[in-house]
N, C-alpha and C positions, 0 to 999 in steps of 0.2 A: 577596439574590441569587436570580435566577430559577432554579427547580429543574430546568427542562428546557432542553436546548440545542436551540433551534429550528432546523429545516432552512432554511438561508439560500439554497440553490441549487436547490431543487425547482422544476420548471417552466423551468429554464434549462439546467443541466448534465445533468439527468435528469428524467423525467416526475414530475409532482406527483400523479399518480393511481396507486393501487396496481395496478389491473388493467392499465393501460398499461405500468407497470414490469415486471410479470410477463411481458407479451408481449415486451418487450425481452429479458429473460433467456432466454426460450424461443427467440427468433430467434437470439440469440448462440450458444446451445447447439446448435441445429440446424445452424448454420453451421460448427461445429467438425468435423462429419462423423463417421460411425461408425468410420472407420479409426482415429481417435485413441483411441477408447474400447476398442479391441482391443489397444492397446499397453501394455506394463508401466508406462510413465510415468503413465498415467491412474489407476493403482492406488496410486501413492505416497501415503504419509501424511505430510504436511509438518509440520515444526516452525515454518516461517516461509515467507512468500511475498513476492515483489516484485510490486507492482501499480501501474499508472499512474493518473493523476488528472485527466484532461481530461474534457470533456463526453462523455457515453456514445456519441454518434454517432461520435466520433473514437477513443476508447480503450476503450469498453465491451467490445468483443469480446475484446481482449487481457486486460483485467482478468477477464472472465468465465471464461476458460480457467483462470486461477490459482484462482479461487474454486470452480470445479467440482472441481478436484483437492483444494482445501482441505476440501471437504465430506466427504472420506474421513476426516477427523479426528473424534475424539470429544471435541474440546476443550470445556471449560466456560467459557473466558475468551479473548477476542481482544484483544490489545493493538495498537492502530493507531498507528504512528509516522510523522509527516510533517513537512516543513519549513514554516516560517511564511512566507507570501507577502505579508502585509499589515501586519505589525507587527514592527519590528526590536526584538530584545532579545537579551541574552546568557543562555545556559543552555538549560534544557529545562523545559517547563511541562506539568503534568497537569491534566486537566479534572475539576473537583469538582462538576459538575452531577450530578443524580440519574439523569437519563435523556437519551437522544438521539433526537430525532424523525426518523422516516423515513416515507415515504408509506404503507407497509403496517402497520408496528407500531413502537412505540417500543422502543428497546433500553435495558436497564438498565445504567447505568454502575457498575462495581464500585469505589466510592469506598473501601471498607474495604481492598481490595487495594492501591489506590493509596496510601493513607495508610501502610500497612506498607512499601511499596516506597520511599516518600519518606523513611522512617527510615534506609534503607540507602544511598540515593543522593541527590545534590543536585537534587531535582526541586522546582521552585517552582510558582507559579501566576501566569500572566500573562493576565488575563481578556481583554484585547484580542486576544490571539493566537488565541483559540478562537471568537470571535464569528461569523466568516464564512470560516474557513479551509477551502478546497476540497480540499486534499490529503488531509485526513482525512475530511471529510464525504462525499465521493463513494464511500468504501469502505463506509459504513454500510448503504446499501440492499442491497448484496451480502451483507453479514453477516446482515442481517435475513432475507434470502431463503434463503441456503445453510446458515447456522448459527443458526436462529431461537431456540434455547434457550440461547444463550451470553450471558454478560455481556461488556461491552466496557470498555476503558480507552483514553483518547485522550491521547497524548503528542505535543506539538508542540515542535520545537526551533528555536532561533535560532542565534546564533554560539556554537558549542560544539565542543570536541575530540571527534572521532568515538570515541575510546577511552572517554570517559565514557558515551556512548550505548551502546557495545558492552558495557560492564560492566553497564548496566541490562538489556540484552537477555539477557545470560548469566544474570543472576539470575532473570529472568522464565522462561527456558526450563529452569531447574532443576526446575520443576513441570511434569510431563507433561500436566497439564490445560490448559496455556497454549499458545497459538500467537501468532505475531507477524506483523503486516502492515507491510512497509516500503513507503511510498508515494513514488514518484518517476517523473517523466517523464525523457526523455533530451534530446537536443540541441533547440535552439529556433531557428527562423527562418533556417535555412540552405537552400540548394537541396537537392533530393532527393539528388543525388549526394554533396554534401558531408556531409549529415546521415548518410548510410549509412556514410561513411568514419569520421566521429567516433563514431557509435554502435557501430561494430564494436569500438572500444576498450573501451567499456563492457561489451559482450556477452562479449568475451574474458575480461575481468576476472572477471565473474560466473561464467562457465562454469568457469574454472580456479581460482577462489577466490584470485586473486592481486591484492592490493590495489594494488600498485605500478603495475599496468597502467592503473588509473584515471587516473594522472597523465600518460598518454601521449596525451591528447586527448579523453578522455571529458568531456562537458558535461552532466551530469545535474543537475537542480535539487535533487534529493534526494541529492546526493553524500555528505553526512555520514551519512545513513541507510544508504546502500549500503556505504560504508566500514565502518560499524559492524557490519552483518550479516556482512560478509566476515570481519572480525576474530573475531566470535563463532563463525562457521562453522568457521574454522580451529581455534579453541580447543576447540570441542566435537566436532571431527572430523565435521562434517556434510558431506553431498554437496550438489551443486547441479545443477539442470537448467533450461535455458531452455525456456519453453513457447511463447512467441509474440513476434514482433517485426514491427512495421510503422510506417508514418508516416501523418500526417494526409492526405497526398496521395491515399491510397487512398479517402478519403471526399470530399475537397474537389476533387480533380482538379488542384490547383495544385501544380506541382513547383518553384516559384520560392521558396517560403518554407514550410517544413514543420516539424512537431514529431515527435520520435521517441518510440515507446512500446514497452515490453517487459514481459513477465511471466516470473517464474521461481519455482521452488520450492527450498527448502532442507530437507533431510531426513536 
């Protein structure tokens, strides 16, 4: 088995050059504005975040807000959880590579932690799920930039009960050295007006930590992950805050077929 998970999307979803990538991050941060950093929300120390996973020109700003807040954390380990888009399977899979390539520096994968986690929960290994999965890969350059001294664990789920994923997250968060990234976009390929109507259901559920609200029209591709973090947040009595919401129209100018993106913190 190859020991490094090679970056499959550099040069397409995000820059393949470290300097260009850093320029992206700086532009995203500058665009947040100084007013945000004067608010209490910017000082939150998250236990978990919700982050989108499209190309950076579309969802990078939204993701960057979440990672900027996540950088308040002193975490030693980041567990990234995302849906499988390219390979159907049942269950949840952990990545047993030794490292994860990013344009700036490779991240160490904490396989020892993953092995121990898999002793407590039904975590398998589906190699095809990890080869080119973008929902998790696009998170890694942010982690490399904002939490450069952390190790990572990649979990990709297929067809699975959200409660199983929630149980895994709860175990992960028992250790204060851990943080979790839930990867998900929102609605896909509706008009701008319709997308906002549907995404409002998702945003309400996340803000109120009410899982049943997700069944009222929310169309998130990472629905299982969102349900899982809401279950865990309620169990651990965490709070939630929405950080940013927008659609691809703001970048493409096309309001006839858009994708929704949101970021949030759980703390």
